[in-house]
N, C-alpha and C positions, 0 to 999 in steps of 0.2 A: 299481793306481790308489790314490792317497793318500786316506784317509778324511777327510772334513770334520769340523771341530770344531763342535758345535752347543751353543748355550746353551740348556739344557733349560728354565730358568725363562722365557726369552723365548718358546720354542716353546709351552710350556703356556699362557702368557698369550695368544699369538696364537690358539691353539685355543679357549680360553675366549671370546675376543672374536669370532672369525670362525666358530666351529663351534657353541658352546653358546648364547651370547646370541641368535643368529638363530633358535633354536628358538621364540622368542616369536612369530615369524610364524605358525607352525602352531598354537601354543597359543591365541593370540587368535582365530584363524580358527575354532577348534573347541570352545573352552571359553567358555561364556556368562559365567561369573563373571569370567574374565580380560578378556573383551571389554567388560564393563560398566565396568571400571576406566578404560578409555581411550576410551570412547564419544565420538565426535565430535572427537577430537584431530586437529589439523593443525599439527604442530610436529615438532621433532627433539630426541631425547634422546641424549646422547653418553656413552659409557663409554670410559675410557682408563686407561693405567697409566704415567703420566709424560708427558713432552713429545714422545716419539718418535711421529710420525704413523703408523708401522707398528703401534703398540700402541694404536690407537683404532678404535672402530666407532661408528656412529650409527644409531639407529632412526628412520627418517623415517616419521611417522604421517600418513596421508591418510584423513580421515574415520574415524579410529579403527583403521585397519589399518596395521600396521608393516611396513616393508621395511628389512632390515639392509643397511647399506652400509659396506664397509671404509674406514677413514680418518676424519678429522675433518669436521665440518659447519661451514659458514661462519658460521651464526647459530643455534646450538643453544639451545633454551629452557632446558635444564638440562644440566649437565656433572657427571658423577661421575668424579672423578680418584682412582684408587686409589694413585697416586704411584710405584708400583714393580710389576714383574711378580710378585714374591713375594707382595706384599700382595693383589693382584688374585686370584692363584691360591688363596690361603688363603680369601678370601671366596667363591670359587666351589667350595670343598670340598677342595682339596689340603691336605696337612699343612703346618703353619706357623702362626706367630703372626699374628693379624689386628690391624692397626693402623687408624688413622683414614682416612677418605675425605674428600678435599677437594671441596666442593660449590660449584658456580657456578650461580646462578639460584635462590637460597633464597627470593626473593620470590615465585617461582611455586610456592607451597607445595603446592597441590593436585596439580600435575603431579609434583612430587618425591615426595609421599606415596604417590600411587597407583602411580607407577613402581616405587617400592621394594616395594610389595605385589605388583606384577606379577612382579618378579624371583623372588619366592618360589615362583611356579608352576613354575619350572624344576625345583627340588628336589622339588616335589610330584609331578612326573611321572617324574623319573629315580630318585628314591628314595621311592616312595609308602608311606604307611601301609597296614596290612592292609585296612582298610575301603575304601580307595581302589582297591586291587588288584582288588576284587570287582566294580567297576562296569564294565559292558561298554563304554560309551562312552569311559571313561578308559583301558581296556585297548587299545582301538583306536587312540586318539591316542598312547598311550605306545609301542605297537608301531611306529607311523610315525616317532616321534621317535628311537627307538633305531636304526631302519633308516637314518634320515638321518645319524645320527652315525657308524654303522658304515661307510657308503659315503663320505660327504663328508669323513670324517676320514682316509681312506687317503692322500691326498697329503701330509698332515702327518707321518704315520708314515714314509712314504718319505723325507721330508726329514730327519727327526730320529733315525731308528734305523739304525745302521750295518748291522746284519743285514738290515733291510728293504731297504736300498739294493741289497744284493747280490741279493736275491730279485727285486726289480723289474727289475733289469738282465737277468734271464733270462726274463721274461714276454714271450710273443709280442705283437706289436702288435695292437691291436683293442679293441673296447669290451665291457664286461661290464655287464649291466643286472640290477637287483634290483627285484622287484615283489611287493606284497602283493595277492593276488586277493580278491574279484573286481574291486573298483574302488578299492583302496587306493593309497597313494603309490608312486611309482617313482623310482629314482635310478640313475645309471650312472657308470662310471669309464672313461676313455679311456687306454689304454696306448700310448705312442708314443715310440720311441727310448729306452726305459729311464726315462721320466718319466710321472707320473700327473696327470690332471686329472679333477675330479669335478663333476657338475652334477645338478640335479633334473630329473626327467622320464625318459622312456624313450629308448632308443637303437634306432631301428628296425632298423639293420643290425648289432646286437650280435653279436659272435662267440660269446659265452656268456651264458646267462640263468640267474638264480636266482629261483625263484618259490615263494611260500608260499601254501598253500591259502586261508588266511584270517588275520585279525589275531591270534586266540588262538594259532594255530600259530606265527606269526612271533614273537610275544612269548615263547612258551615256548622257542623255539630261540635267540633273541637273548639271553635272560637265562640260558641254560644249564640250564633246567629240563627240557628235552627234548633227547635226543641226536639230532643231525642225521641220522645214519645210520638210526636207528629211524624217524624222521619220513619219510625217503625210502622206506623199505620199506613204510610204510603209505600212501604216495602223497600225504602232506601237504606234502611239500617236494621240489622238483625242481631239478636242475642239468642244463641241456641245452646243446648246442653244443660248443665247445672247453672241456671241463670243466677242463682243466689251468689255464686262465686263472683261472676262478672259484676253484679250490682253492688256487692260489698266493696270490690276493688274500685269501681267507678266512684263511690263516695270518697275514696282516698285520693283519686286523681285530681279532684278539685283543690286539694291542699298544696299541690306542687308549686303552682304559680304564687300562692300566698307566701310560701317559705322563701322562694327565690327573690320576690319583690318586696318582702316585708322588712 
């Protein structure tokens, strides 16, 4: 089968818009400082990288709680247009020169100012300072965010990495679910006909399950500070069901950061 050619700048931009920007949903829900910035908002803020609708996402705020929606909004209060995939990726942390951002809605100064501050919370959790790493509540939220990226990012990897496409084509059909115990977030991936789809929440009939004992364990494994095999021996980390599915998907999860930061 002939391999598809993938524009990696476009893929990274879509990942930043559809995978990273939506982290603000969880950040606002669990971080009081972030929630205070957008308290009472009932509007939409749009982020885009040029005129292509596929390179746009808007955060629809309802009483201060954002929901990320792929594509443009009909009447956004503020639009941040990074004008190209390369520029958007650079502003989200990928190598490259940062250039200007075209802003629409400058007269809504408070919304623009506070949303710019809100965006900094993404870096605060993905690349925290040492004092932030020690806070238990921040650890728990960061673990959930990293799990979200590692699962929800899998379809993007399958789309953009030729090696990953070959792996996915050999994964048996079925769902694999990840969960942080006792009451942490859950996400799942559905494998069907060599294609992946991901969603938040559990999959009751999952063929494979990956479970972490708690948020500190999940954070340690997801950041590479703890070897997964050692965590399994201690009973802190478990893979059950059709382990082949989970292990094959795990090999792809390692590629997510490489694509985003490469």
